[in-house]
N, C-alpha and C positions, 0 to 999 in steps of 0.2 A: 745248175750252171749249164749255159751252153758253152761249146768249145768250137773253137774253128783250128781244122789241122792242115799239116804238109807230109805224107809221110815218103818216105827213104828220098830223101833231096840228097844229089849225089853228086858229088865232086872230089877234087885232086886236093891236097893242102902238103905242107912238108909238116910233118907231126910224126913226133919219134925220136927216143933216147938216145940210137945208135948213130954213128958217123956216117955213114951209108944211108938214114934217112931223114940225115941235114941235107942231105944232095941231089937226094929223087920226092918228087912228089909222090905220093898214096890216097889213094881211094879213101874218103871216109862219106859213110852215110846218115843223115841228121832226119829224125821224125821232131814235127813240132808240134804240140799243143798249147793252143791259147783261151786262155777263159774269155767270152763275150759274150754279148746280150743280141744275140743276134734279133728278137721281137722286130726293131722297127725297120731293118734292111727285109723284113720278112714280111713286110706289111706293105713298104713302101718299093719292094721291089730295085731299090736304087744302092750302086755301089758305094753314092756318099754316104750310107749307113752302115757300114761296117768294117772289117779291118777286112783290106783286100792282100789276098793271101800272096797274089802275085807281086806287091811289092814288100811283101815280106821274105819271098823266096830269093827274089834279086838281093835283095839288102842281105841276107847271111849268105849267100853264093860268094858276093863278093867280097864281104869279110873274112870267111874260110879262106876262099882261094890266097888271100892276100898274107894270110896268116902265118908262122913260124912256129908254136908253140911244141914245149916236150911231148905236155899229155894230154890223154883224149880231154882228162878232168877238165886240167886247164880251155883249152879249144871251148869245151861244153857250159862253161861256167862264163866266161866271157861270150857266148853266144847270150846265154840267157839275160845276161844284164846288155845286151845289148837290147835286145827285145822289149824289155821290160821300159829304157831309157828310150830308143826311138818311137816307139809305137803306142808308149805310157797305158797300156797293160795292166793287167791288177796281179796276170798270177799266167805261171807260162812252166809247161814238164817239155825237155831236152832228153832226147836218148841220139846217142850219139855212139856210131859203132866203125869199127878200124876192120873190112875183110880180111882175111888172110894173116892179119897178125900173128896169129900161135899156128902153130901146123896141126890138121886133125879138128881142126875147129872155125867153122861157117865165120866167125865175128867175133869179138870181143869189143864191150863199149863200157859205159855209163847211163846211166839216166839219172838225172835229176829234176828235181821242180824248186822256183823257185818264185816268190813276190814281194811287191812292193816294198817290205819290212827288208827284206833280205839286198834288196838295193840297196836301202840307205845304210846299212851293215856295211855293204860295198862303195860308197862312198867313204865313208870313214875311214875305214882301210886303207884305201889308194890314196886317200890326203895327208893320214897319217906318213904313209910311205913316201911322199914325194919329200 
């Protein structure tokens, strides 16, 4: 399986469970890996035959900067579902970290992998909660 990736996408968001964290934006760093078959693009040398990673990065940045989740787990899950839904991909891996969240640690975070089946389960769960 071919993969397209964006590593160390850095932005700021309201993220955290403590009152002070709800008042200030904090840095989050996101790594994205996306399943892709890049053979057609490799032959054609055309952006139209591949997933445009600039569009991916801009979409994720806009989403994260507007978000206000409490948990990094929730933010990562929403990013994964956004990727699956907006870009019609089959599989995505999201690594999301929050630098400086724990003293004496470079960062903390989560890594998750989601696919189309997970998207369908997500849709069913969110529809049931509405």
